[in-house]
N, C-alpha and C positions, 0 to 999 in steps of 0.2 A: 061388564067392564067397569073399571075404575080409572082414576087418573094416576099418572106417575106421582103427582103431589100427594095424593091420598095413600098410595102404596109406600111412599117414602116416609110419611108421618107414622104409619104403622110400624115400619122398620125402626124408626127412631125410638118409639115406645118400647119395642121388643129389645133393642140394644140397651136401653136404660135399665130394664129389668135384669138382663143378663150381666151387665156391669156390676150391679148390686150383688147378684148371686155369686159372681166370680171375683169379688173384692177388687173391682176396677182393674182387673188384669189385662184389659185391652182398651184401646181407644177406637173411635170410629170417626171418619171424616166423610163428608158428602159434598160432591162437586157436580151438580146437575144444573145446567143453565135454566134460567127462569122460563125461557121459551119452550123448553121440553117438559115442564111440569104439568102442563094441561093436556099432553098427549094421553091417549087412552091405552090401557093394557089390561090383561087378565088379572083378576084378583089373586092375591096370595102367591105371587111368583118369586119374590125376593127372599122371604123369610126362610124357606128351607135351605137356601144356599148360605145365608148369613149364619144360620144355626149350625151348619156343617163346619164353618170356620171356627165358631166358638167351641163346639164340642170336640172336634177332631183336629183342626189345624193348629191350635195352640197347646194341645196336650203335650206335657213334658218339656215345654219350651221355657227357658229362663228369661229371655228378653220380653219386654212389654209387647203384647199383641197389638196389631193394628188392622182394622178393616177400612178399606176405602171403597166407596160406592160412587161411580161417576158415569156420565153418559156422553154420547156423541151421535151425530147424524152422519151416516156413511152409505153411499149408494142408495139413497131414498129409504133407508132403514134406520130405525132407532136402535142404537147399540147401548146397552147398559152393562156395566162391568161391576162385579163384586170381587175385590182383590184383597188378599190377606198376606201377612208376612209370616205365616205359620210354617209348619214342617214340610208342606208340599205333598204331592202325590207320589206313590211308588210308580215306577214305569208300568207295572201291570195294572194298577188302579187307573192310571191315566188312559191307558189303552182301552180298558173295559168301559170306562165312563163315556167314551166317544164312539163306541160301537153301537150300531142299531140294537136297541133292546139290551144294552150292556147293563150288568148289575154288579155293584160292588158290595156294600153292606146294607144299604137302605134303599128306599124307594123314592126319596124326595127329589133327587135330580132327574131321575127317569120320569117321574110323575109330571114335573114341571115341563120337561122336554116334550112329552107326549101331549100335554094340554096345548102347548104352543103350536105344535105341528098339526094337531087335529083341528085347531081353530083357524090357522093362518096358512098352512101348507108346508111342504117339505123344505122350502128354502129358508124357513125361519126355525128358531130353536135355541138351544143352549149348548155351548161347547165349554169344557172344563180342561184346563191345562196348567202346567207349572209355569210360574213366572221366571223371567231370565235371571233374577237375583233371589230366587227362592219364593216360597209361598205358593198360593194357588190363585188362579184367575178363573172366574166364571163369566163367560161372555154371552150375553143374550142378544139375539138378533130378532127384532120385532118390526112389524109394519108400522109406518107412521100413520096413526089414526088421531086426527084432531078432534077437539071437543065438538065441533059442528058436525062431525061424522058419526057421533055416538048412536044416533037413531038408525043408521044404516046397517049396523052390525051389533047385535046384542048377544052374540055368542060368548060363552064363558062367564055369564053373570052368576 
């Protein structure tokens, strides 16, 4: 397990590299409360989704791309969201992504979802859908694991 803070720092570094590679064709914003940064989560869960936004969501788009990563606590679960203003998902892709064992073109989303569910149970996972004003939203539902709980569960290290 790692902290949300560490995972977020990794994402910020990844985004900086991608911005240079893509001539600053997108911006990224982060809005996670300080109190959520020390919660524990599996390693390497955000990068595949951010990568999908960069590689697929902004393809062929003329407007400046934007990725927003934010968090919330809801029903005793940590909710993390990766939202972009890209082209969104086709209805078929959205349906396939949210089916059990659904496959679209890659394994990133399915891999992340499988890791979350095998570590924490079926009520946790990732859901991907179109935003109401376009773009794509990936919604993670994770258990709230505080720093002091880290020795209790070392799965996913």
